[in-house]
N, C-alpha and C positions, 0 to 999 in steps of 0.2 A: 702653232698656236690655235689650230682648228679646235683643239679642246676648249678654248674659251667660248667659242660659239655655240659648239654644242652644249657646253655647260649652262649657258645663259638660257637656251630652249628648254632643256631639262629642268633647270630652277624654277622655270616659270609653271611648268607642269607639276613640280613637288609643291610648290607654294599653293596652287589650286587644290591639291590633295590635302595639305595640312590645314587650309582654310575649311574644308570639309570636317576634318578631324576636331579642329578647334570650335566648330559651331555644333557639333554632334556630341561634344564630351564636356566634362567639367574636370580638368587635371591640370594642375600648375606645370607638370613637366611637359605635356602637350602645348600648353600656351607657350611656354618658352621656346619649344620647338618650332612653332609657328612663327615668333619672332626671329628665332635662327634663320628659317626658311626665307623670311622677308628679307632679312639683311644680306643672304647670299643672292638672292634675285637683284637686290640692288647693286651689290657689289660686283657681280658679273656684268651686269649692265654697263657699270661705270668702266669695267675693263674692256668691254666691246667698244665703248665710247674711245678710250684710250687707243686701242687698235686702229681705228678709223682715223683718228688724228694722226697717228704713227705713219699712216700710209700717205699722207698728204705731201705734196712736193715741198722742196725747200724754196725759201723766197728771201729777197732782199732783207726783210726784217727778220726772218728766222732762217739764217744761213745754213744751220746745221739740221734743219727739218723739225720734225715734231716728235722725233724718237722718244724724248721723255715724257711725253703725254701719258704713256701707259703707266708711269711711275706716280704722275700726279694723281690720275685717276683711281689707282690703287690706294694711295694714301688717303683720299677723300673716303673711299669705301671702307678702309679700317678705321678711320675715325667715326664713322656712321655707326659700324658695328661695335666698337670698343667703347663707345660713349654711350649714345642714346639707347640702343637695343639692349647692351649689357645693364644698364640701369633698370630698365623695365622687367628684364628677366630676373634680376637680383630681387627687386620688390617682389614679384610674385612668388618666389621660392621663399621669401623671409615671411610674406603674409600667410601662405600656406603651413609653414613650419608653426606659427604662432597659432592659428586657429586648428589645424589639422582637419578640415573639411572633407567630408566623404568624397571619393572619386567616383564620379558618374561616367559609365562607358555605354556606347551603343555599338552595334555591329558595323555601322557605317563608319564610325571613327576609327574602329580597330582594323578595318580593310583599308580605310585611307592611309593609315599610318603604315601598314605593312607593305602596300603598294610603294609608298615614298620610300621606305627602307630598302626595298629590293631595287628601285632606280638609283638610290644613292651608292650602294655597293656596287652595282654594275658600273656606273660611272666611275667610281674610285678604282676599280681593277682598269678600266679603260685608260684613265688619267695617268696611272702608274705606269702602264705600258708604253705610253707617249714619253713619260719622263725618262723610262730606262733607256729609250731608242736615243736618247741624246737631245731632246728637245727641253734642255734646260734653261728656258727663257723664264722671266719673272711672272709671265701670264700663266705658263703651264704649271709652274711651280704653286702658284697661289691657287688654282684650280685642284691641285693634288691635295694640297693641305686642307681646302675648304670641303672637299669630299670626304677626307679622313674625319674631320670633325663632325660631319653630317652623319657618318656611320655610327659614331659614338652617341651623337644625341640622339639618333633613331632607336638604337637599342634601349637607351634608358626611357624614352617615351613608350616604346612597346612594353617594357617591364612594369612601369608605372599603370598602364591600363590592363595589363593581363593579371597583375595581382592585386589591383584596386587597394592598395596600401597607401593611406594618406602620407605616413613618414617617408616612405620610399618616394612618394609623388614630389614631396618638398625637397628632399635631399637631391632627386633627379633635376628638379628644376634650377637648384642652386649649381649643381655640376655643369648643366648646359651654360649657365650664366659664366661660370669660371671657364669654359671652354672658348666662348664668345671673347671674352677678355685676353685670354693667353694667345689665341690665334690672331687677333687683330694686333696686338701690341707686337708680336714677332713679325708680321707681314709688313706693319707700318714701319717698323725700326729698317728693315731692308729698303723699302722704297726711300725713306728719309735719307739714308745714307747715300744712295746714288743721287738725289735731288741736291744734298750738300756739296758733292763732287767726289764721290770715291773714285779710285784710279782704276785701271784696268788690272785684270789678275795678272799673277806673276809669269805665268807661261807665255802671255803675250808679250809683255815687256821684255821678258828674257829672250824671246825670239828676235824681237826688233833690235836689241843691242847686240846680240850676236852677228845679225845680218850686217850692221854699221861696222863693227870692229873687223869683219871679214874683208873690208875695203882696204887694200894697201895705202890708200892716200888718207885714210883717217888715222891721227895719231892718237886720239883719245876721246872719252865720252864723258862728259862733264856732268850731265844730269838728264834725266827723263821724267817728264810729267804726263799724265795722262787724264782722260776725262770720258765717262759714259756718256754717250749721246743717244743712245736708245739699246734695245736689247740685242746684246751680244753685238754692239757697235762702239767703237772707240776712236778718240782723237789723240795722238801722240804729239809731244812736243819735246824734241830732241837736241840738246847743245853738243856740238860735236867740235872737236880741235882738228885742224889740218894745217899743213905747212904753211908758212908765210908767203913762199914763193909762187903759189898757186895765183892764177889769173882768175878775174870775174868769170870769164867763160869757162874755166876749168871748175870753178866753185860751182857754177850753175849746173855744169854736168854731173858732177858728184851729186848734187841735191836730187836731180831727176832720177838719177839711177838707183840712190838709195830709197827713194820714195818708192818707186816701181818695185824694187825687190822686196820691201817691208810689206807692202799691200798684196803682192803675190804669195809670200810666205805665211801671212796670216791675214786672212781675207776678211777677219772682223773689224781689221783697222780699216777705217773709211777716210781719215783724214790724218796727213803728217807734216808737221811744220819742223823743218830743221834750221838752226841757227849755228852759224859757224863762227868761231874763236881761232884766234892764234895761240899756239902752244904755251902754257903757263905752268908755274911749279904748284904743288907737286906733281910728278907724272903719274900715269896710270891711275887717274881718278876713277876710272870705269870699275875696278875692283870695289871700292866704296859704294857705287851705284848698284852693282850686283848684290853686294850683301844686304842693301836696303829692300831690293827686289824679292829675295828670298823670303823676307818675313810677311810678303802679302798673300791674300788667299789665292788658291789656284783656280777657284771656280769661277765660271763666266757668268755675267749678269743676263 
């Protein structure tokens, strides 16, 4: 998640550069990119806030901690970019398309945009490297998408300033507005899914069921429910059938052993709740459970 902190600092620097370009030029594409940079700075700031909340210790009021704070912050960030900043960028582009005013460029504005473009491309390469290393948490994924859209917007702004073409300037502003909308909807949907209560990925659930079924005292697995409680952190609720002749002490021993084995086999599982039932008909319910698990996404949140 260090990509988020580095991205926040760089976004502030890039915002300053685009403020310079905004004040030293007259271009709808540059204006839209300034709003894009403003949205990125606000968005990455919200993600940093989410990470700070996530690292707070659980309490009696919040027993599972603040892991989902990162998703709340991300959803607020996506709403700001997708609503307010998109509307302004769209209006700017449409107004330029209607008037086709001349594009005014200074050396300072061109240098500022060029410097911001270099920083965005460098950050994208670094974030992609972090993503490929397996840091597939939502904050790193958000940073990667953010920097990709930044690069596209920068290229458009540079093209508008170098060609000084009013029509290209207007179209560029509209493209940047579309980028803001699409990226915010895509990321907002992913955050909303988790907050609504999306399950853990199938590889996590499948491994947990396999561990439970490997215990000779377990007759069947009736159901498995799960919940994302933080980036790559899950809670599992498993309904298990055991023989009726097991004593309370034996059932508690089974519970403790299964919880230990599940959390050891899949370290992303932070909490396991196991409910025990006597054998019922039809037998081998676990086959239906596994069929449902196969339909889930394999990726981790």
